N, C-alpha and C positions, 0 to 999 in steps of 0.2 A: 143512792137515790132510787135506782131501779129496784134494788132489793127491798127497800122500805115500801115502795108502791106495790110490789108483788105480795108482801106480807099483809098490807092493808086490804088488797083484793081477796086474799085467802080468808081473812077474818070476816069480811062481808059475806062471802059464800057460806062460811060456817054458821053465821047468824041466821041465814035463810034456810040452811040445811043442818040442823043441830045433830042429826044422826051421824055426821061425818066425824070419825075418830081422829086422833093425832097422827097416826100413820098415814091414813088416807089424805089428811090435810097437807102433810109433807109432800106427797106425790102430786097433789093439785098445785101446790106452790111451786114445785120444781117445773111442772108443765107450763105454768104462767111465766116463770123466769125464762124458759126456753123461747116462748113465743115473743115476749116483750124484749128480752135482752139479746137474743140471737138473731132474730130476723132483721132488725135494722143494721146490725153489724155485718151480716152476710150481704145485704143489699149494698152497703157502702164498700165492702171489699170487692164485690163483683163490679160495681160501677167504676171504681178506681182502676180495676184491671182493664176494663174496656177503654178507659182514657189512655192507659199505657199500651194499648193495642195487644194485650195478652188475655183478653176476656174469654175467648173460646178455649184457650189452653188452660186457664184457671178452672173453668167449668169441667173440663175433661179431668184435670188433676184431682179436683174435689170428688167427682163421681167415681173415679177409678180407685181412689184410696179409701173412700168412705166405708165400703164393706169390711175391709181389713181393719180399719180404725175402730169400727163398732165392735168387732169380735175380739181384737187384741187389747183394746183399751188404751190407756195412756194418761199422763198427768193432765191436770186442769189448772189454769191460772186462777188466782184468787180474786182478781178484779176484772171488770168488763174491758177496761183500757188495756190491761196486761194481756188479756185474751185476744183483743183486736191486734195489738202489736205482734204477739206471738204467731197468730194465724197468718197475718200478712207476711211476716218474715219467713215462715215455713213454706207457704204455698208459692209466693213470689220467688223465693230462693230456689225452690225446686225447678221452677220454670226457667229462670235465667241460667241456672247451672246446666239444665238440659239443652238450652239453646246454644250455649257458647262452649261447652266442653264436647269435643268430638272424640269418641272412643273407637279404636280399631276393634274389629270383630273378636280377635283372640283375647284382647284385654277385657272387652265387655263380657265375654264368656267366663273368664276367670273371676271377674267381679261378681257376676251373677251367682256362680257356685259358692263363693265366699259369703255373699249376703244371704243365700239360702241356708247355709250351715249356721251362720250367726242368728238368723231368724228362728230357725228350729230350736236352737239352744235357748234363746230369750223367751220364746213362747212357752217352752217346757218349764222354765223357771218362774215366769211372771204372769203370763196371760191366763185369764183376762185381767189386765192391770186396772183395777178400779181404784176409787179413792174413798176416804172416810165419809165424805159428803154424799157420794153416790155409790154405795156399796152393792156388791153382788154376793148375797149371802146363801143363795140356793146352790147346793153342790151340783145338782142336775144342770142348772143354767151355766155354771162355771165350766163344767165338762163340755157342754154343747158349744160354748163360745170358744173354748180352747181348740176343739176339733175344727171348727169353722175358720179359726185364725190360721191353722196349718194349711187348710184348703185354699184360702184366699192368698196366702203367701206364695204357694206353689203356682196358682193361676197367674198372678202378676208376673212372676219371674219366668214362667213358661212363655208368656207373650213376649217378654224381652228377647228371649232366645229366637223366637219365631220372626219378629220384625227386624231385629238387628239395625244398627247404625241409623236410627231415626230419632227425632225429638220425642216421639211417643214412647219408644222403648227406654230412652233416658229418663223420662218423667216417671215411668213405672219403676225403673231401677233405683234412682235416687230417692223417689218418694217412699218406696217400700223400706229402704234403709233408714230414712229419717223417722218414719212411723215406728219402725221396730225400736229405734233408739228411745222413743218417748215412753216405752214401757220398762226401761231399765232402772236399776236402783240409783244410778248416777243422776238420771233425769229427774227422778222423784225428789232426790235430795236438793238438787239445784233449784227446783221449783217449789220447795218447801211443802211437798205433798207426802201423805202416808197412804200405803196400800190399806184397803179395808181389813185385811187379815191381821195387820199389825195393831189394829184398834179393837176388833171384835173377838179375836181369839183369846 
C-alpha cells in the first residue's frame, strides 16, 4: 500500500517535472518511501518504548548504533511489517539483554576484544554491506564507508572498555555485535537479501 502510494507520488512529480530521468526518479521515490514509511514506524517504536519505560534507552541505542549502521550497512527487510518487527526485536532485545545480563570486568574485556576481532574481519569482508535495491556502486564511497565502519567499531568498543559494568557499556557491546552480524552472509541469506556486488558485477 505504502509502496504504491510512493510510486503514485513519484509519477505525479515526474509529470510536473519532465526533465527528471529514471535514475533521479528512483532516488526521489526512495526518499518518499523513507519519509512516509519510516517516520510512522519510528514514532510507533519510540512511543511503545516509552510505554515500556525504556524510551530513553531506546533513543540512546538508536543514536549510538546509527553511525556504525550507516557505514557498515546490513540487510533490509522486504516489507514494512517485517522491518517493524525486526527493528523492535533488535533494539528492544539489545536493551533488555543489557539490563539483565551482568558481565564481570574480565569477561567484558575478553568479549570486547573478541567482538573487535570479529568486527574487523566482517568489515574487511562485507562492509559496506548494501543491497540490490539500495546499491553503493561508487568505489570511492565504498572505501570511505569501510574506513568509517572501522572507526565507529573501534569508538563503540573503546567506550565499553572505559565505562565498564554499566547498562550503557552493555548496549554498546551487544549492539555492536548484533549490528556486525547484520552484514554477514548468513544474515543476508536468512533475510533473502543479496549484496549489490552479487547483482551488479
